N, C-alpha and C positions, 0 to 999 in steps of 0.2 A: 406497656405492661405495668401493673401496680401490684404490690404485695404487702401483706400485713402479717406479723407474727409476734408472739410473746416468747421470751426466753428467760431462764435463770443463767447468770454468768458469774464465774469466779475467775479472778486474774491473779497471776503469780509472776514474780520476777525470777529469772534463772540466769546463771552465768553461762555464757556461750559454750564454755568447755564442758558443761554438764548436759548440753542439748542432745548429743548422740545417745547417751544412756536412756534418756526419757523417750526419745524417738523410737529406740529399739523396743522399749516396754510397750509403747502405744501400738507399734506395728503388729505385736502379737495378738492384740484384741480388736484393732480397728483397721479400716482400709484407708489408703491414701486417697484424698479427694481427687477425682479424675481431672479436675481443672487446675490442680496444683502440680506444676512441673518440678523436677528436681531442682533444689535451690530456692524454690518459692516463686511467687508472682508479685509484681508491684501493685500496691494499693495506695492511692493518693486521694485525700479528702480536703475539700475547701469548706471551712466553717463560717457561718454567718452569725453575727451577734449584734447587740446594740452598741451605741457609742460608749456606754459605761460598762460594757461587758456583763450584762445581766445574766446570761446563761453560764458564764464562767463562775460568777459569784454564787449562783444557785447550786452549782455542783460543790463548791468549797464549803458552803453552809450545810450541805447534806439534806436539802429539802426532800421530803418524801415524794413529792411530785415535782419533776423538773424535766426539761426537754431541750433539745438543740436541733438546729437545722443545718444540714450539710449537703454538699454535692460530692459524689464519690465516683472515681474512675478506677477501673481494673485494667491494668496493662501499662505499658511504658508511657509516662507522661510526655516525653519528648515527641511521641508520635500522635498526640491528641490534636484533632482538628475539629472544626465546627460540626462535622458529621459523625464524630466518635460517640458511641453510646455511653452515657453517664447515668447515675441514679440520684435523684433528688430524694432526700430522706428526712423524715422527722423521727428522731430517736428520743424516747422518753422513758423515764423511770417512775414507776408507781409502786411505792414501798420497795419490795425486793425483786419485782418483776421488771424486766426490760422489754419495752414494746417498740416495734419499729414499723413504720409505714413508708413505702417508697414507690416512686414511679420511674420508669426508664424512658429516656428520650435523648435526642441528639444534643451534644454539648452546646452548640450555638443557641439552640432553642431554650435550653435550660438557663443559660446566662441571661438571655433576654427576659425570661420569666422572673428570675430572682433579682436581677439588677434594674430592670425597667418595668416590672409588673405587666409584661406582655404575656397574657395567658397562653399556655401551649395548646396545641391542637391534639388533645388526648381524647380517647373515646368517652362517651357520655357517662359510662359507669364509673369513671374516675373523677367526676365532677366535684364530689365532696372533698377529695384530697386536694385537688387544685384550688378549691375555694379556701380550704384550711391554710395551705401554704401562702397563698396570695394575701389572705387576711392577716396572717402572722407577720409577714414582711412589711405590709403597709402599716399595721397598728404599732409595731415596735420600731419601725424605721431600721430594719436589719440591713447590714452591709457585710461584704466579705472581710474577714478579720485575719485569718491565719490558715495555713495548710498543715497537714501531717502526711507523712509518707513512710513506707516500710516495705520490706519483702516478707511475704506471708507464706508459710507452709500450713497445710490443713489436712486433718484426719477426720473421717466420718465413722460413726458407730455402725456396727453390724448386728443383725438379729435383734435381741431385746434392747440393745443400746442404739437403735436406729435414730433416735432423736438427739444423740450426743454428737458434738463437734468440738474438736480441739485444734487450736491454731497456735503457731509460733510466729511472732512478729520480730524481725531482725532489723538492725540499723535504723531505728526509729528516729525520724528527723522532721523538721518543719521550718516555716518561714512566715514573715508577716508583710511581704512586699512582692511586687511582680507576680501576682497571684494566678495568672493564666497558667494552666497545667503545663503547657509546653514552653514556658518562658525561659527555662534553663537558669533561673536565678539561684543564688547561693542559698543553701540550706544549712541548718545547724542540727547537731544531734540533740534531741530533747530528753533522751535518757542516755547514760553512758553506753558506748557501742559494745562494751564487753558484756552487756546484759541484753536478754531477749524477754519479751512479754509473752507469757503463755496464758491462753484463755480457755476455760472449760465452759461450754455453752450447752444447755439442755432444754428441751421443750417443757418437760415436767419436773424432772429431778436429775441431779448429777449422780451417777451410779456410785455406790459405796467404794467399789474397787478403784475408781478414779481419784477420789479424795484421799483414800488410803495410800495410793501410789504417790500422790503429792506429799503426804506427810512422811512417807518412808524415804523419799528423796530430799526431804527437808526444804521443800520449796516455800518461799515466803509469800503469803497472801499480800497482794498489792492493791490498795484502793487508789488506782492511778487512772487518770483521764489523759489520753493523748492530746486532746484539744487544750486542756488546762496546762499541760506541760509545755506545749508549743507557745501558748500565750506568755507563760512565765519566762521561758528561755529567751525569747526575743525581746523581753523587757517591757511588754505591755502591762504586766502585773508583777507583783513580788515574786521573786525566783524561788523555786522549790529547793529543799535541802538536797535533792538528788543532783543538782547542778547539771553538767553535761552540755555546755553551750559552745562546744568546739565547732568550727566550720568543718564541713565534710566535702570531699572531692566530688566533682560533678558526675563522674561515672557512677558513683554510688548513690546519687540522689534520685 
């Protein structure tokens, strides 16, 4: 399968102690994502970049057009095998709009594609995306650099707000070595664990009531990139003022 979509996104940082109040407010207007169990579901991403971290620096410099390549796993990373479904994604920013294109395929096949340029056996209609990813990896000599992981809760809009999605990301962590999803390697918190990241995502516009709710709860808009924070926390680039480089226990990773 391949998918492409455009979105507007706003991110906030929230203290974990304030999450229940926001969750209650959202539940009055939105539905729980049917794929989001109580307590959230694990999301793990492996990011590819150049030797000099081109995609990292493009984000920090705020380029109006920038992109990144990643492989994403939904579910427990410890259970990942070569047959597990993952998503290879190009996520790019064009002015204020976030665009994403992705294809779903087995993990082993995805690694051979991105690490060895062995093109995957996807249907012909996805030939363009395969060529784009393959060309990007080859031209820039992309290689796996860092992971991010977290527990995600998700809400979806109803009625007139059907295009709205709100997510909570808890215990956000990452690492820069032993990058196999199931390696069980040590992770570090890439933002302080007392904080969660809230994202408002909309196909066309974020409803007024949602931004008003964020203002009423005094949420702080955060221009934060999980990939950049992972790179900074593990010491591949200058560390952010947010800090948060503590080791985390394996059960929480």
